[in-house]
C-alpha positions in Angstrom: 77.1 92.7 84.4 75.1 90.3 82.3 78.3 89.2 80.5 79.8 88.1 83.9 76.8 86.1 84.8 76.9 84.3 81.4 80.5 83.2 81.8 81.8 79.9 83.2 83.3 79.5 86.6 86.8 79.3 85.1 86.2 82.5 83.1 85.0 84.3 86.2 88.0 83.2 88.2 90.3 84.4 85.4 88.6 87.8 85.3 88.7 88.2 89.1 92.4 87.3 89.2 93.1 89.8 86.4 91.3 92.6 88.1 93.1 91.9 91.4 96.5 91.8 89.6 95.8 95.2 88.0 94.7 96.6 91.4 98.0 95.4 93.0 100.0 97.3 90.4 98.2 100.6 90.0 95.2 102.9 90.6 92.0 101.7 88.9 88.6 103.3 88.5 85.8 100.8 89.0 82.2 101.7 88.0 79.6 99.4 89.5 76.0 99.2 90.6 75.5 99.4 94.3 72.9 97.1 96.0 70.5 100.0 96.0 70.8 100.4 92.2 72.9 103.6 92.4 75.9 103.7 90.0 79.1 104.3 91.8 82.6 105.2 90.5 85.5 104.4 92.8 89.1 105.2 92.4 90.9 102.4 94.2 94.0 100.2 94.5 95.6 97.3 96.2 99.2 98.6 95.9 101.1 97.5 99.0 103.0 100.8 99.2 99.8 102.8 99.1 97.2 101.0 101.3 97.3 100.8 105.0 97.2 97.5 106.8 93.6 96.3 107.1 92.4 96.2 110.7 89.1 94.5 111.1 86.4 96.4 113.0 85.5 93.3 115.0 87.1 89.9 116.0 84.5 88.2 114.0 85.9 86.2 111.1 84.1 84.9 108.0 85.1 83.0 105.0 86.2 85.2 102.1 83.6 85.6 99.3 85.3 85.2 95.9 82.6 87.4 94.3 83.5 90.4 96.5 86.7 92.4 96.1 87.9 94.5 99.0 89.9 97.6 97.8 91.3 100.8 99.3 89.2 103.8 98.1 91.7 106.5 97.2 89.1 109.3 97.6 87.6 108.3 100.9 90.9 106.8 102.3 89.0 103.8 103.6 88.6 100.2 102.8 85.6 99.5 100.6 84.4 96.6 98.4 82.5 95.8 95.2 80.9 92.7 93.7 82.4 91.5 90.5 78.9 90.8 89.1 78.0 94.5 89.6 81.0 95.9 87.7 80.0 98.0 84.6 83.4 99.5 83.7 87.1 99.3 84.6 89.4 102.1 83.7 93.2 102.4 84.2 96.2 103.8 82.4 98.8 101.6 80.8 
C-alpha cells in the first residue's frame, strides 16, 4: 500500500491499467485492506464471458473514481470493488 502512495500519477495509472487488463483476461485473487481495517481476499474477474451485465441499484450517476476498481466477486456472485491504494497482494496463474 505504501509503495502505491509513493508512486507518480503516471506509475499509478500504469498499475491500474495493468490490473484491469489482467482482470479482463482471467480470475485474480486480490488481497486488500477494507476501510474498517479488516484484511479481505477476493477471487474476482472482469472477463466478459463470466460477468453479468452490471445493473445499477439506482438511477443516480456519479463520476467514476480511478482509484476504485469494480469487479465481479466469483465467490459471492456479486459486483464488489476495491481501492488500488488498499491492495496488499495480487495473485493469478499464468
